C-alpha positions as CSV (number, residue, x, y, z in Angstrom):
1,X,-0.1,0.4,0.0
2,X,1.3,3.9,-0.4
3,X,1.0,5.5,2.9
4,X,1.8,8.6,3.6
5,X,2.2,10.0,6.8
6,X,1.8,13.5,8.1
7,X,3.5,15.1,10.8
8,X,0.9,18.4,11.4
9,X,3.4,20.4,13.2
10,X,2.3,24.0,11.7
11,X,3.7,25.5,14.7
12,X,7.3,25.8,13.2
13,X,9.2,24.8,16.2
14,X,11.9,21.9,14.6
15,X,11.1,19.1,17.2
16,X,11.9,16.2,16.1
17,X,8.7,13.1,15.9
18,X,11.2,10.4,17.3
19,X,7.6,8.0,16.9
20,X,7.2,8.6,14.0
21,X,10.6,7.7,12.6
22,X,10.0,4.3,14.4
23,X,6.7,3.7,13.1
24,X,8.3,4.5,9.3
25,X,10.8,1.8,9.7
26,X,8.3,-0.6,11.0
27,X,6.3,-0.2,8.1
28,X,8.5,0.5,5.4
29,X,9.8,-3.4,4.2
30,X,5.8,-4.2,3.3
31,X,3.6,-0.5,2.2
32,X,5.4,2.6,0.6
33,X,5.7,5.7,2.4
34,X,5.4,8.6,1.9
35,X,6.7,11.5,5.1
36,X,5.2,14.8,4.6
37,X,6.2,17.6,7.2
38,X,5.2,20.1,7.8
39,X,7.8,21.7,10.4
40,X,9.0,23.6,7.6
41,X,6.7,23.7,5.7
42,X,4.2,25.7,7.6
43,X,2.6,28.7,5.8
44,X,2.1,27.3,2.5
45,X,1.5,24.0,3.5
46,X,-2.0,23.5,1.4
47,X,0.3,23.8,-1.5
48,X,2.6,21.7,-0.4
49,X,0.2,18.9,1.3
50,X,-2.3,18.7,-2.1
51,X,0.6,18.6,-4.5
52,X,2.2,15.8,-3.0
53,X,-1.0,13.6,-2.5
54,X,-1.7,13.9,-6.3
55,X,1.4,13.3,-7.1
56,X,2.4,10.4,-4.4
57,X,-1.9,8.9,-4.3
58,X,-1.4,7.4,-1.2
59,X,-4.5,4.5,-0.2
60,X,-4.3,5.8,3.4
61,X,-3.1,9.1,5.0
62,X,-2.0,8.6,8.5
63,X,-1.4,11.6,11.4
64,X,1.1,11.5,13.9
65,X,0.0,13.9,16.8
66,X,0.2,15.5,20.2
67,X,-2.5,17.1,22.0
68,X,-1.8,20.9,21.2
69,X,-0.7,20.0,17.4
70,X,-4.2,18.1,16.7
71,X,-6.4,21.3,15.7
72,X,-3.2,21.5,13.0
73,X,-3.8,17.7,12.1
74,X,-7.5,18.7,11.8
75,X,-7.0,21.7,9.4
76,X,-4.7,19.7,6.7
77,X,-7.5,16.9,6.9
78,X,-10.1,18.6,6.5
79,X,-8.5,20.1,3.3
80,X,-7.5,16.3,2.4
81,X,-10.9,15.5,3.1
82,X,-12.5,18.1,0.6
83,X,-10.3,17.3,-2.1
84,X,-10.2,13.3,-1.3
85,X,-13.2,11.9,-0.4
86,X,-12.1,8.5,-0.3
87,X,-9.0,7.9,1.7
88,X,-9.3,6.5,5.2
89,X,-7.5,9.1,7.7
90,X,-6.3,7.4,10.5
91,X,-4.0,8.9,13.9
92,X,-1.4,7.8,16.0
93,X,0.5,9.4,18.7
94,X,0.3,10.7,22.2
95,X,-3.4,12.8,21.7
96,X,-5.7,9.8,20.7
97,X,-3.5,7.5,23.4
98,X,-4.4,9.6,26.1
99,X,-7.9,10.4,25.3
100,X,-9.7,7.6,22.4
101,X,-12.8,8.3,23.0
102,X,-12.4,12.5,22.1
103,X,-10.5,11.9,19.0
104,X,-12.5,9.3,17.7
105,X,-15.5,11.0,17.9
106,X,-14.3,13.8,15.5
107,X,-16.0,13.6,11.7
108,X,-12.4,13.8,10.5
109,X,-11.1,10.5,12.3
110,X,-11.7,7.3,10.7
111,X,-9.7,5.7,13.0
112,X,-7.2,5.5,15.6
113,X,-4.6,3.6,16.9
114,X,-4.0,4.1,20.5
115,X,-0.6,3.9,22.2
116,X,2.4,1.6,19.9
117,X,2.0,1.4,17.1
118,X,5.3,-0.6,15.3
119,X,2.8,-3.9,15.2
120,X,-0.8,-1.9,15.8
121,X,-0.4,0.0,12.4
122,X,1.3,-2.7,10.6
123,X,-0.7,-5.1,11.1
124,X,-3.8,-2.8,10.2
125,X,-2.2,-2.2,7.0
126,X,-2.2,-5.6,6.2
127,X,-5.5,-6.0,7.1
128,X,-6.7,-3.2,4.7
129,X,-4.2,-4.3,2.3
130,X,-5.8,-8.0,1.9
131,X,-9.2,-6.6,2.5
132,X,-9.7,-8.4,5.9
133,X,-11.9,-7.3,8.4
134,X,-10.2,-5.0,11.1
135,X,-11.9,-6.7,13.8
136,X,-9.4,-8.2,16.7
137,X,-7.1,-6.0,15.8
138,X,-5.5,-4.5,18.6
139,X,-5.1,-1.2,19.6
140,X,-6.9,0.3,16.8
141,X,-9.8,1.6,16.7
142,X,-12.2,2.5,13.3
143,X,-15.6,3.4,11.9
144,X,-17.4,1.7,10.1
145,X,-19.4,2.5,7.3
146,X,-22.2,2.2,9.6
147,X,-20.9,5.5,12.1
148,X,-20.9,2.2,14.6
149,X,-17.6,3.2,15.9
150,X,-15.7,-0.9,17.3
151,X,-13.0,-0.6,19.7
152,X,-10.1,-3.7,19.6
153,X,-8.6,-4.1,22.7
154,X,-5.1,-2.7,23.8
155,X,-2.6,-4.2,22.4
156,X,0.8,-5.6,25.3
157,X,3.7,-2.5,25.5
158,X,6.7,-4.6,23.1
159,X,8.4,-6.5,26.1
160,X,11.9,-6.4,23.7
161,X,12.4,-3.2,22.5
162,X,15.6,-5.0,20.7
163,X,13.2,-5.9,18.1
164,X,12.4,-2.9,16.2
165,X,14.4,-1.8,14.2
166,X,16.0,1.9,14.8
167,X,14.1,4.6,13.5
168,X,14.6,5.6,10.0
169,X,15.8,9.1,9.5
170,X,16.4,9.3,5.4
171,X,12.6,10.5,5.4
172,X,13.5,13.9,7.6
173,X,15.4,17.0,6.8
174,X,17.9,16.5,9.9
175,X,20.0,19.3,8.9
176,X,17.7,21.9,9.5
177,X,16.6,19.9,12.7
178,X,20.5,20.0,13.7
179,X,20.5,23.8,13.1
180,X,17.3,24.9,14.5
181,X,16.6,23.2,17.7
182,X,15.7,25.2,19.9
183,X,16.3,23.9,23.1
184,X,20.4,22.0,22.3
185,X,22.4,24.5,20.0
186,X,24.3,21.9,17.3
187,X,22.8,18.2,18.0
188,X,19.4,16.2,18.4
189,X,17.8,14.0,20.7
190,X,17.2,10.9,21.4
191,X,15.4,8.0,22.9
192,X,17.2,5.5,24.9
193,X,14.0,3.8,26.6
194,X,10.2,3.5,26.9
195,X,7.6,4.5,29.7
196,X,8.7,6.0,33.2
197,X,10.2,5.0,36.5
198,X,8.9,8.2,38.6
199,X,4.6,7.6,39.3
200,X,4.2,10.9,39.7
201,X,-0.1,11.5,40.7
202,X,0.2,14.6,38.1
203,X,0.8,12.7,35.6
204,X,-1.9,11.6,32.9
205,X,-0.4,8.6,32.0
């Protein structure tokens, strides 16, 4: 399948999306992937989005979102839906994980991927490609043609992180991220683990 993944960061801050880089590594062996990173295209995003979709002709479009850029994702999704209403729109990342009911309820959301996406999203794509049903795909909630929402069970956390491929940064303009890093000069942050060892009462997780 042809999969367009969008990092809908229209604020212009050069904060790279490690989760999306891991996701690309997980699916690129089976699917053709196109990344649209909006970090450096905030002003003319409409033309940038539409021209890439028209050229690539994706079968599905995915957004990786945190809560503060959910509104940007919806703005882009509205543009896409007005021109390409047949393309499914799926959302993953922190916001759908923490607020799945609110996210799936929005009319511009066809499906969400909750918690880790490397296995769940790959299975989701495989089911779509094989024209199989999506019931039972752990970690995926989706809307049927009738509008009914199917809430599949959560997928257990990936215990062996060494089983994951390294994140693929070839799709990103890494030099621009390094040169525009607002926290660390001439450097790039990396994830060295997943989860958190603390139990703060105020944390949403």
